[in-house]
N, CA, C, O and the ligand as a Tripos MOL2 file, in Angstrom:
@<TRIPOS>MOLECULE
protein
  261   259    66     0     0
PROTEIN
NO_CHARGES

@<TRIPOS>ATOM
      1 N          39.1100  -73.0910   39.3080 N.3       1 MET1
      2 CA         39.9280  -72.2610   40.1980 C.3       1 MET1
      3 C          41.0750  -71.6110   39.4360 C.2       1 MET1
      4 O          41.4130  -70.4510   39.6750 O.2       1 MET1
      5 N          41.6720  -72.3690   38.5160 N.am      2 GLU2
      6 CA         42.7490  -71.8370   37.6890 C.3       2 GLU2
      7 C          42.2790  -70.6300   36.8710 C.2       2 GLU2
      8 O          42.9930  -69.6370   36.7330 O.2       2 GLU2
      9 N          41.0740  -70.7390   36.3380 N.am      3 ASP3
     10 CA         40.5330  -69.6720   35.5050 C.3       3 ASP3
     11 C          40.4120  -68.3610   36.2660 C.2       3 ASP3
     12 O          40.6930  -67.2890   35.7310 O.2       3 ASP3
     13 N          40.0040  -68.4600   37.4820 N.am      4 LYS4
     14 CA         39.8390  -67.2680   38.3060 C.3       4 LYS4
     15 C          41.1660  -66.5330   38.4610 C.2       4 LYS4
     16 O          41.2180  -65.3070   38.3650 O.2       4 LYS4
     17 N          42.2300  -67.2830   38.7000 N.am      5 ALA5
     18 CA         43.5530  -66.7000   38.8740 C.3       5 ALA5
     19 C          44.0080  -66.0120   37.5880 C.2       5 ALA5
     20 O          44.6450  -64.9590   37.6250 O.2       5 ALA5
     21 N          43.6790  -66.6100   36.4780 N.am      6 LYS6
     22 CA         44.0950  -66.0970   35.1790 C.3       6 LYS6
     23 C          43.5240  -64.7070   34.9120 C.2       6 LYS6
     24 O          44.1870  -63.8570   34.3160 O.2       6 LYS6
     25 N          42.2930  -64.4860   35.3560 N.am      7 PHE7
     26 CA         41.6380  -63.2210   35.0550 C.3       7 PHE7
     27 C          41.6160  -62.2800   36.2580 C.2       7 PHE7
     28 O          40.8070  -61.3550   36.3230 O.2       7 PHE7
     29 N          42.4960  -62.5240   37.1840 N.am      8 LYS8
     30 CA         42.5670  -61.6470   38.3470 C.3       8 LYS8
     31 C          42.9080  -60.2200   37.9050 C.2       8 LYS8
     32 O          43.8080  -60.0020   37.0940 O.2       8 LYS8
     33 N          42.1840  -59.2800   38.4470 N.am      9 THR9
     34 CA         42.4560  -57.8930   38.1150 C.3       9 THR9
     35 C          43.0590  -57.1830   39.3250 C.2       9 THR9
     36 O          42.8360  -57.5680   40.4730 O.2       9 THR9
     37 N          43.8100  -56.1600   39.0380 N.am     10 TYR10
     38 CA         44.4990  -55.4080   40.0820 C.3      10 TYR10
     39 C          44.0860  -53.9520   40.0110 C.2      10 TYR10
     40 O          44.0210  -53.3440   38.9430 O.2      10 TYR10
     41 N          43.8110  -53.4210   41.1830 N.am     11 LYS11
     42 CA         43.4190  -52.0260   41.2640 C.3      11 LYS11
     43 C          44.6710  -51.1590   41.2030 C.2      11 LYS11
     44 O          45.6200  -51.3700   41.9580 O.2      11 LYS11
     45 N          44.6680  -50.2030   40.3170 N.am     12 VAL12
     46 CA         45.8120  -49.3010   40.2200 C.3      12 VAL12
     47 C          45.3240  -47.8530   40.2240 C.2      12 VAL12
     48 O          44.1980  -47.5570   39.8230 O.2      12 VAL12
     49 N          46.1780  -46.9830   40.6760 N.am     13 VAL13
     50 CA         45.8680  -45.5580   40.6770 C.3      13 VAL13
     51 C          46.8480  -44.8640   39.7440 C.2      13 VAL13
     52 O          48.0620  -45.0170   39.8770 O.2      13 VAL13
     53 N          46.3190  -44.1140   38.8130 N.am     14 CYS14
     54 CA         47.1730  -43.3830   37.8860 C.3      14 CYS14
     55 C          48.0240  -42.3840   38.6670 C.2      14 CYS14
     56 O          47.4850  -41.5400   39.3830 O.2      14 CYS14
     57 N          49.3580  -42.4730   38.5350 N.am     15 PRO15
     58 CA         50.2180  -41.5560   39.2950 C.3      15 PRO15
     59 C          50.1580  -40.1200   38.7720 C.2      15 PRO15
     60 O          50.6310  -39.1960   39.4340 O.2      15 PRO15
     61 N          49.5890  -39.9370   37.6060 N.am     16 VAL16
     62 CA         49.5230  -38.5880   37.0250 C.3      16 VAL16
     63 C          48.2270  -37.8680   37.4230 C.2      16 VAL16
     64 O          48.2720  -36.7320   37.8960 O.2      16 VAL16
     65 N          47.0760  -38.5210   37.2350 N.am     17 CYS17
     66 CA         45.8070  -37.8320   37.5190 C.3      17 CYS17
     67 C          45.1060  -38.3660   38.7680 C.2      17 CYS17
     68 O          44.1380  -37.7670   39.2350 O.2      17 CYS17
     69 N          45.5820  -39.4790   39.3070 N.am     18 GLY18
     70 CA         45.0290  -39.9960   40.5500 C.3      18 GLY18
     71 C          43.7480  -40.8000   40.4160 C.2      18 GLY18
     72 O          43.1490  -41.1760   41.4240 O.2      18 GLY18
     73 N          43.3160  -41.0730   39.1880 N.am     19 LYS19
     74 CA         42.1040  -41.8660   38.9810 C.3      19 LYS19
     75 C          42.3970  -43.3500   39.1990 C.2      19 LYS19
     76 O          43.5050  -43.8310   38.9600 O.2      19 LYS19
     77 N          41.3750  -44.0490   39.6560 N.am     20 THR20
     78 CA         41.5070  -45.4770   39.9030 C.3      20 THR20
     79 C          41.0220  -46.2520   38.6930 C.2      20 THR20
     80 O          40.0060  -45.9110   38.0870 O.2      20 THR20
     81 N          41.7500  -47.2870   38.3530 N.am     21 MET21
     82 CA         41.3160  -48.1650   37.2630 C.3      21 MET21
     83 C          41.7290  -49.5910   37.5830 C.2      21 MET21
     84 O          42.4290  -49.8440   38.5630 O.2      21 MET21
     85 N          41.2910  -50.5080   36.7520 N.am     22 TRP22
     86 CA         41.5970  -51.9150   36.9720 C.3      22 TRP22
     87 C          42.4080  -52.4350   35.8100 C.2      22 TRP22
     88 O          42.1440  -52.1100   34.6530 O.2      22 TRP22
     89 N          43.3870  -53.2370   36.1280 N.am     23 THR23
     90 CA         44.2030  -53.8170   35.0720 C.3      23 THR23
     91 C          44.4770  -55.2760   35.4030 C.2      23 THR23
     92 O          44.3320  -55.6950   36.5520 O.2      23 THR23
     93 N          44.8620  -56.0310   34.4230 N.am     24 CYS24
     94 CA         45.2760  -57.4020   34.6940 C.3      24 CYS24
     95 C          46.6680  -57.6060   34.1210 C.2      24 CYS24
     96 O          47.1510  -56.7850   33.3420 O.2      24 CYS24
     97 N          47.3060  -58.6920   34.5020 N.am     25 LYS25
     98 CA         48.6520  -58.9730   34.0190 C.3      25 LYS25
     99 C          48.6340  -59.1350   32.5050 C.2      25 LYS25
    100 O          47.7180  -59.7350   31.9440 O.2      25 LYS25
    101 N          49.6340  -58.6040   31.8670 N.am     26 SER26
    102 CA         49.7500  -58.7810   30.4230 C.3      26 SER26
    103 C          50.2380  -60.2030   30.1300 C.2      26 SER26
    104 O          50.7000  -60.9140   31.0220 O.2      26 SER26
    105 N          50.1260  -60.5890   28.8840 N.am     27 ILE27
    106 CA         50.5890  -61.9290   28.4760 C.3      27 ILE27
    107 C          52.0810  -62.0640   28.7480 C.2      27 ILE27
    108 O          52.5520  -63.1190   29.1730 O.2      27 ILE27
    109 N          52.8260  -60.9770   28.4960 N.am     28 ALA28
    110 CA         54.2710  -60.9820   28.7660 C.3      28 ALA28
    111 C          54.5510  -61.2350   30.2470 C.2      28 ALA28
    112 O          55.4560  -61.9860   30.6090 O.2      28 ALA28
    113 N          53.7550  -60.5920   31.0850 N.am     29 MET29
    114 CA         53.9290  -60.7740   32.5280 C.3      29 MET29
    115 C          53.6850  -62.2100   32.9530 C.2      29 MET29
    116 O          54.4110  -62.7610   33.7800 O.2      29 MET29
    117 N          52.6560  -62.8050   32.3780 N.am     30 GLU30
    118 CA         52.3510  -64.2030   32.6900 C.3      30 GLU30
    119 C          53.4990  -65.1170   32.2730 C.2      30 GLU30
    120 O          53.6780  -66.2000   32.8290 O.2      30 GLU30
    121 N          54.2690  -64.6700   31.2920 N.am     31 ASN31
    122 CA         55.3780  -65.4690   30.7890 C.3      31 ASN31
    123 C          56.7210  -65.0620   31.3850 C.2      31 ASN31
    124 O          57.7730  -65.4710   30.8930 O.2      31 ASN31
    125 N          56.6860  -64.2690   32.4280 N.am     32 GLY32
    126 CA         57.9000  -63.9760   33.1700 C.3      32 GLY32
    127 C          58.6160  -62.6990   32.7910 C.2      32 GLY32
    128 O          59.6540  -62.3720   33.3660 O.2      32 GLY32
    129 N          58.0670  -61.9650   31.8170 N.am     33 ILE33
    130 CA         58.6680  -60.6730   31.4750 C.3      33 ILE33
    131 C          57.8770  -59.6090   32.2320 C.2      33 ILE33
    132 O          56.7590  -59.2460   31.8650 O.2      33 ILE33
    133 N          58.4990  -59.1300   33.2920 N.am     34 ASN34
    134 CA         57.7470  -58.2680   34.2020 C.3      34 ASN34
    135 C          57.7490  -56.8140   33.7350 C.2      34 ASN34
    136 O          58.3710  -55.9520   34.3550 O.2      34 ASN34
    137 N          57.0530  -56.5580   32.6470 N.am     35 ALA35
    138 CA         56.9440  -55.1980   32.1330 C.3      35 ALA35
    139 C          55.7000  -55.0780   31.2780 C.2      35 ALA35
    140 O          55.3680  -55.9690   30.4960 O.2      35 ALA35
    141 N          55.0340  -53.9770   31.4420 N.am     36 GLY36
    142 CA         53.8540  -53.7300   30.6340 C.3      36 GLY36
    143 C          53.7370  -52.2490   30.3640 C.2      36 GLY36
    144 O          54.2740  -51.4250   31.1030 O.2      36 GLY36
    145 N          53.0300  -51.9150   29.2980 N.am     37 ILE37
    146 CA         52.8510  -50.5080   28.9710 C.3      37 ILE37
    147 C          51.3990  -50.2970   28.5520 C.2      37 ILE37
    148 O          50.7870  -51.1350   27.8910 O.2      37 ILE37
    149 N          50.8810  -49.1600   28.9570 N.am     38 GLY38
    150 CA         49.5140  -48.8410   28.5880 C.3      38 GLY38
    151 C          49.3150  -47.3490   28.6850 C.2      38 GLY38
    152 O          50.2670  -46.5970   28.8920 O.2      38 GLY38
    153 N          48.0700  -46.9190   28.5340 N.am     39 ASP39
    154 CA         47.8510  -45.4960   28.7860 C.3      39 ASP39
    155 C          46.6160  -45.2880   29.6480 C.2      39 ASP39
    156 O          45.6850  -46.0940   29.6550 O.2      39 ASP39
    157 N          46.6440  -44.2000   30.3600 N.am     40 CYS40
    158 CA         45.5490  -43.8790   31.2500 C.3      40 CYS40
    159 C          44.3510  -43.4410   30.4130 C.2      40 CYS40
    160 O          44.4790  -42.5470   29.5760 O.2      40 CYS40
    161 N          43.1860  -44.0570   30.6250 N.am     41 PRO41
    162 CA         42.0050  -43.6620   29.8380 C.3      41 PRO41
    163 C          41.4920  -42.2680   30.1960 C.2      41 PRO41
    164 O          40.6680  -41.7080   29.4720 O.2      41 PRO41
    165 N          41.9640  -41.7120   31.2910 N.am     42 TYR42
    166 CA         41.4690  -40.4080   31.7500 C.3      42 TYR42
    167 C          42.3530  -39.2580   31.2970 C.2      42 TYR42
    168 O          41.8700  -38.2740   30.7370 O.2      42 TYR42
    169 N          43.6700  -39.3930   31.5460 N.am     43 CYS43
    170 CA         44.5580  -38.2640   31.2320 C.3      43 CYS43
    171 C          45.5260  -38.5940   30.1020 C.2      43 CYS43
    172 O          46.3250  -37.7480   29.7000 O.2      43 CYS43
    173 N          45.4570  -39.8190   29.5890 N.am     44 LYS44
    174 CA         46.2790  -40.2600   28.4520 C.3      44 LYS44
    175 C          47.7680  -40.3400   28.7550 C.2      44 LYS44
    176 O          48.5850  -40.4250   27.8380 O.2      44 LYS44
    177 N          48.1200  -40.3150   30.0150 N.am     45 ALA45
    178 CA         49.5190  -40.4840   30.3830 C.3      45 ALA45
    179 C          49.9730  -41.8850   29.9830 C.2      45 ALA45
    180 O          49.1790  -42.8260   29.9810 O.2      45 ALA45
    181 N          51.2340  -42.0130   29.6490 N.am     46 ILE46
    182 CA         51.8000  -43.3250   29.3460 C.3      46 ILE46
    183 C          52.1320  -43.9980   30.6720 C.2      46 ILE46
    184 O          52.8040  -43.4120   31.5210 O.2      46 ILE46
    185 N          51.6680  -45.2150   30.8470 N.am     47 LEU47
    186 CA         51.8630  -45.9210   32.1080 C.3      47 LEU47
    187 C          52.7710  -47.1250   31.9020 C.2      47 LEU47
    188 O          52.5130  -47.9880   31.0640 O.2      47 LEU47
    189 N          53.8270  -47.1590   32.6780 N.am     48 TYR48
    190 CA         54.7230  -48.3080   32.6720 C.3      48 TYR48
    191 C          54.3820  -49.1610   33.8860 C.2      48 TYR48
    192 O          54.4100  -48.6820   35.0190 O.2      48 TYR48
    193 N          54.0650  -50.4090   33.6460 N.am     49 MET49
    194 CA         53.6080  -51.2870   34.7220 C.3      49 MET49
    195 C          54.6150  -52.3930   34.9910 C.2      49 MET49
    196 O          55.2380  -52.9350   34.0780 O.2      49 MET49
    197 N          54.7530  -52.7070   36.2650 N.am     50 SER50
    198 CA         55.4910  -53.9110   36.6210 C.3      50 SER50
    199 C          54.7610  -54.5440   37.7910 C.2      50 SER50
    200 O          54.1470  -53.8530   38.6040 O.2      50 SER50
    201 N          54.8330  -55.8520   37.8670 N.am     51 PHE51
    202 CA         54.0860  -56.5330   38.9050 C.3      51 PHE51
    203 C          54.9550  -56.7820   40.1210 C.2      51 PHE51
    204 O          56.0540  -57.3260   40.0140 O.2      51 PHE51
    205 N          54.4550  -56.3810   41.2710 N.am     52 ASN52
    206 CA         55.1590  -56.5770   42.5260 C.3      52 ASN52
    207 C          54.7260  -57.9030   43.1510 C.2      52 ASN52
    208 O          53.6730  -57.9920   43.7820 O.2      52 ASN52
    209 N          55.5540  -58.9270   42.9640 N.am     53 GLU53
    210 CA         55.2190  -60.2740   43.4490 C.3      53 GLU53
    211 C          55.0300  -60.3020   44.9680 C.2      53 GLU53
    212 O          54.1630  -61.0030   45.4900 O.2      53 GLU53
    213 N          55.8530  -59.5340   45.6510 N.am     54 GLU54
    214 CA         55.8490  -59.5350   47.1020 C.3      54 GLU54
    215 C          54.5170  -59.0400   47.6650 C.2      54 GLU54
    216 O          53.9470  -59.6420   48.5750 O.2      54 GLU54
    217 N          54.0360  -57.9300   47.1000 N.am     55 ASN55
    218 CA         52.7900  -57.3400   47.5910 C.3      55 ASN55
    219 C          51.5770  -57.7790   46.7820 C.2      55 ASN55
    220 O          50.4420  -57.4380   47.1160 O.2      55 ASN55
    221 N          51.8240  -58.5420   45.7110 N.am     56 GLN56
    222 CA         50.7410  -58.9660   44.8130 C.3      56 GLN56
    223 C          49.9370  -57.7740   44.3080 C.2      56 GLN56
    224 O          48.7060  -57.7740   44.3250 O.2      56 GLN56
    225 N          50.6580  -56.7750   43.8650 N.am     57 GLU57
    226 CA         49.9780  -55.6280   43.2790 C.3      57 GLU57
    227 C          50.8060  -55.0450   42.1390 C.2      57 GLU57
    228 O          51.9750  -55.3870   41.9620 O.2      57 GLU57
    229 N          50.1890  -54.1790   41.3870 N.am     58 MET58
    230 CA         50.8100  -53.6130   40.2090 C.3      58 MET58
    231 C          51.4840  -52.2900   40.5740 C.2      58 MET58
    232 O          50.8680  -51.4050   41.1690 O.2      58 MET58
    233 N          52.7540  -52.1770   40.2070 N.am     59 ASP59
    234 CA         53.4520  -50.9140   40.3920 C.3      59 ASP59
    235 C          53.3370  -50.0980   39.1030 C.2      59 ASP59
    236 O          53.4460  -50.6360   38.0010 O.2      59 ASP59
    237 N          53.1200  -48.8260   39.2570 N.am     60 LEU60
    238 CA         52.8650  -47.9860   38.0870 C.3      60 LEU60
    239 C          53.7670  -46.7700   38.0760 C.2      60 LEU60
    240 O          53.9870  -46.1150   39.0950 O.2      60 LEU60
    241 N          54.2820  -46.4890   36.8900 N.am     61 LYS61
    242 CA         54.9770  -45.2250   36.7100 C.3      61 LYS61
    243 C          54.2890  -44.5120   35.5440 C.2      61 LYS61
    244 O          54.0310  -45.1120   34.5000 O.2      61 LYS61
    245 N          54.0010  -43.2480   35.7330 N.am     62 GLY62
    246 CA         53.2770  -42.5260   34.6990 C.3      62 GLY62
    247 C          54.1120  -41.4200   34.0890 C.2      62 GLY62
    248 O          54.8450  -40.7200   34.7870 O.2      62 GLY62
    249 N          53.9930  -41.2700   32.7720 N.am     63 VAL63
    250 CA         54.6670  -40.1780   32.0820 C.3      63 VAL63
    251 C          53.5910  -39.3280   31.4120 C.2      63 VAL63
    252 O          52.8570  -39.8020   30.5440 O.2      63 VAL63
    253 N          53.5140  -38.1050   31.8160 N.am     64 LYS64
    254 CA         52.5000  -37.1970   31.2900 C.3      64 LYS64
    255 C          52.8060  -36.8400   29.8490 C.2      64 LYS64
    256 O          53.9510  -36.5600   29.4940 O.2      64 LYS64
    257 N          51.7730  -36.8520   29.0240 N.am     65 LYS65
    258 CA         51.9740  -36.5000   27.6170 C.3      65 LYS65
    259 C          52.0190  -34.9960   27.4300 C.2      65 LYS65
    260 O          52.1820  -34.5180   26.3070 O.2      65 LYS65
    261 ZN         45.6690  -40.5950   34.4650 Zn       66 ZN66
@<TRIPOS>BOND
     1     1     2 1
     2     2     3 1
     3     3     4 2
     4     3     5 am
     5     5     6 1
     6     6     7 1
     7     7     8 2
     8     7     9 am
     9     9    10 1
    10    10    11 1
    11    11    12 2
    12    11    13 am
    13    13    14 1
    14    14    15 1
    15    15    16 2
    16    15    17 am
    17    17    18 1
    18    18    19 1
    19    19    20 2
    20    19    21 am
    21    21    22 1
    22    22    23 1
    23    23    24 2
    24    23    25 am
    25    25    26 1
    26    26    27 1
    27    27    28 2
    28    27    29 am
    29    29    30 1
    30    30    31 1
    31    31    32 2
    32    31    33 am
    33    33    34 1
    34    34    35 1
    35    35    36 2
    36    35    37 am
    37    37    38 1
    38    38    39 1
    39    39    40 2
    40    39    41 am
    41    41    42 1
    42    42    43 1
    43    43    44 2
    44    43    45 am
    45    45    46 1
    46    46    47 1
    47    47    48 2
    48    47    49 am
    49    49    50 1
    50    50    51 1
    51    51    52 2
    52    51    53 am
    53    53    54 1
    54    54    55 1
    55    55    56 2
    56    55    57 am
    57    57    58 1
    58    58    59 1
    59    59    60 2
    60    59    61 am
    61    61    62 1
    62    62    63 1
    63    63    64 2
    64    63    65 am
    65    65    66 1
    66    66    67 1
    67    67    68 2
    68    67    69 am
    69    69    70 1
    70    70    71 1
    71    71    72 2
    72    71    73 am
    73    73    74 1
    74    74    75 1
    75    75    76 2
    76    75    77 am
    77    77    78 1
    78    78    79 1
    79    79    80 2
    80    79    81 am
    81    81    82 1
    82    82    83 1
    83    83    84 2
    84    83    85 am
    85    85    86 1
    86    86    87 1
    87    87    88 2
    88    87    89 am
    89    89    90 1
    90    90    91 1
    91    91    92 2
    92    91    93 am
    93    93    94 1
    94    94    95 1
    95    95    96 2
    96    95    97 am
    97    97    98 1
    98    98    99 1
    99    99   100 2
   100    99   101 am
   101   101   102 1
   102   102   103 1
   103   103   104 2
   104   103   105 am
   105   105   106 1
   106   106   107 1
   107   107   108 2
   108   107   109 am
   109   109   110 1
   110   110   111 1
   111   111   112 2
   112   111   113 am
   113   113   114 1
   114   114   115 1
   115   115   116 2
   116   115   117 am
   117   117   118 1
   118   118   119 1
   119   119   120 2
   120   119   121 am
   121   121   122 1
   122   122   123 1
   123   123   124 2
   124   123   125 am
   125   125   126 1
   126   126   127 1
   127   127   128 2
   128   127   129 am
   129   129   130 1
   130   130   131 1
   131   131   132 2
   132   131   133 am
   133   133   134 1
   134   134   135 1
   135   135   136 2
   136   135   137 am
   137   137   138 1
   138   138   139 1
   139   139   140 2
   140   139   141 am
   141   141   142 1
   142   142   143 1
   143   143   144 2
   144   143   145 am
   145   145   146 1
   146   146   147 1
   147   147   148 2
   148   147   149 am
   149   149   150 1
   150   150   151 1
   151   151   152 2
   152   151   153 am
   153   153   154 1
   154   154   155 1
   155   155   156 2
   156   155   157 am
   157   157   158 1
   158   158   159 1
   159   159   160 2
   160   159   161 am
   161   161   162 1
   162   162   163 1
   163   163   164 2
   164   163   165 am
   165   165   166 1
   166   166   167 1
   167   167   168 2
   168   167   169 am
   169   169   170 1
   170   170   171 1
   171   171   172 2
   172   171   173 am
   173   173   174 1
   174   174   175 1
   175   175   176 2
   176   175   177 am
   177   177   178 1
   178   178   179 1
   179   179   180 2
   180   179   181 am
   181   181   182 1
   182   182   183 1
   183   183   184 2
   184   183   185 am
   185   185   186 1
   186   186   187 1
   187   187   188 2
   188   187   189 am
   189   189   190 1
   190   190   191 1
   191   191   192 2
   192   191   193 am
   193   193   194 1
   194   194   195 1
   195   195   196 2
   196   195   197 am
   197   197   198 1
   198   198   199 1
   199   199   200 2
   200   199   201 am
   201   201   202 1
   202   202   203 1
   203   203   204 2
   204   203   205 am
   205   205   206 1
   206   206   207 1
   207   207   208 2
   208   207   209 am
   209   209   210 1
   210   210   211 1
   211   211   212 2
   212   211   213 am
   213   213   214 1
   214   214   215 1
   215   215   216 2
   216   215   217 am
   217   217   218 1
   218   218   219 1
   219   219   220 2
   220   219   221 am
   221   221   222 1
   222   222   223 1
   223   223   224 2
   224   223   225 am
   225   225   226 1
   226   226   227 1
   227   227   228 2
   228   227   229 am
   229   229   230 1
   230   230   231 1
   231   231   232 2
   232   231   233 am
   233   233   234 1
   234   234   235 1
   235   235   236 2
   236   235   237 am
   237   237   238 1
   238   238   239 1
   239   239   240 2
   240   239   241 am
   241   241   242 1
   242   242   243 1
   243   243   244 2
   244   243   245 am
   245   245   246 1
   246   246   247 1
   247   247   248 2
   248   247   249 am
   249   249   250 1
   250   250   251 1
   251   251   252 2
   252   251   253 am
   253   253   254 1
   254   254   255 1
   255   255   256 2
   256   255   257 am
   257   257   258 1
   258   258   259 1
   259   259   260 2
@<TRIPOS>SUBSTRUCTURE
     1 MET1         2 RESIDUE 1 A MET
     2 GLU2         6 RESIDUE 1 A GLU
     3 ASP3        10 RESIDUE 1 A ASP
     4 LYS4        14 RESIDUE 1 A LYS
     5 ALA5        18 RESIDUE 1 A ALA
     6 LYS6        22 RESIDUE 1 A LYS
     7 PHE7        26 RESIDUE 1 A PHE
     8 LYS8        30 RESIDUE 1 A LYS
     9 THR9        34 RESIDUE 1 A THR
    10 TYR10       38 RESIDUE 1 A TYR
    11 LYS11       42 RESIDUE 1 A LYS
    12 VAL12       46 RESIDUE 1 A VAL
    13 VAL13       50 RESIDUE 1 A VAL
    14 CYS14       54 RESIDUE 1 A CYS
    15 PRO15       58 RESIDUE 1 A PRO
    16 VAL16       62 RESIDUE 1 A VAL
    17 CYS17       66 RESIDUE 1 A CYS
    18 GLY18       70 RESIDUE 1 A GLY
    19 LYS19       74 RESIDUE 1 A LYS
    20 THR20       78 RESIDUE 1 A THR
    21 MET21       82 RESIDUE 1 A MET
    22 TRP22       86 RESIDUE 1 A TRP
    23 THR23       90 RESIDUE 1 A THR
    24 CYS24       94 RESIDUE 1 A CYS
    25 LYS25       98 RESIDUE 1 A LYS
    26 SER26      102 RESIDUE 1 A SER
    27 ILE27      106 RESIDUE 1 A ILE
    28 ALA28      110 RESIDUE 1 A ALA
    29 MET29      114 RESIDUE 1 A MET
    30 GLU30      118 RESIDUE 1 A GLU
    31 ASN31      122 RESIDUE 1 A ASN
    32 GLY32      126 RESIDUE 1 A GLY
    33 ILE33      130 RESIDUE 1 A ILE
    34 ASN34      134 RESIDUE 1 A ASN
    35 ALA35      138 RESIDUE 1 A ALA
    36 GLY36      142 RESIDUE 1 A GLY
    37 ILE37      146 RESIDUE 1 A ILE
    38 GLY38      150 RESIDUE 1 A GLY
    39 ASP39      154 RESIDUE 1 A ASP
    40 CYS40      158 RESIDUE 1 A CYS
    41 PRO41      162 RESIDUE 1 A PRO
    42 TYR42      166 RESIDUE 1 A TYR
    43 CYS43      170 RESIDUE 1 A CYS
    44 LYS44      174 RESIDUE 1 A LYS
    45 ALA45      178 RESIDUE 1 A ALA
    46 ILE46      182 RESIDUE 1 A ILE
    47 LEU47      186 RESIDUE 1 A LEU
    48 TYR48      190 RESIDUE 1 A TYR
    49 MET49      194 RESIDUE 1 A MET
    50 SER50      198 RESIDUE 1 A SER
    51 PHE51      202 RESIDUE 1 A PHE
    52 ASN52      206 RESIDUE 1 A ASN
    53 GLU53      210 RESIDUE 1 A GLU
    54 GLU54      214 RESIDUE 1 A GLU
    55 ASN55      218 RESIDUE 1 A ASN
    56 GLN56      222 RESIDUE 1 A GLN
    57 GLU57      226 RESIDUE 1 A GLU
    58 MET58      230 RESIDUE 1 A MET
    59 ASP59      234 RESIDUE 1 A ASP
    60 LEU60      238 RESIDUE 1 A LEU
    61 LYS61      242 RESIDUE 1 A LYS
    62 GLY62      246 RESIDUE 1 A GLY
    63 VAL63      250 RESIDUE 1 A VAL
    64 LYS64      254 RESIDUE 1 A LYS
    65 LYS65      258 RESIDUE 1 A LYS
    66 ZN66       261 GROUP 0 **** ****
């Protein structure tokens, strides 16, 4: 059961191009640092992620390249 929680994925929508993708918590997030960075595989926008504990979902901010 623990393993399942560890690999839980979250559905996110790129705020720049609107495409849907799946992400999981980063190692930093698991350790209490609520910040992540990545890029959109579709439009290459830089995505800043933070986890919303209340809603159990990933909040995303996108910066267009
Ligand atoms: Zn995108």
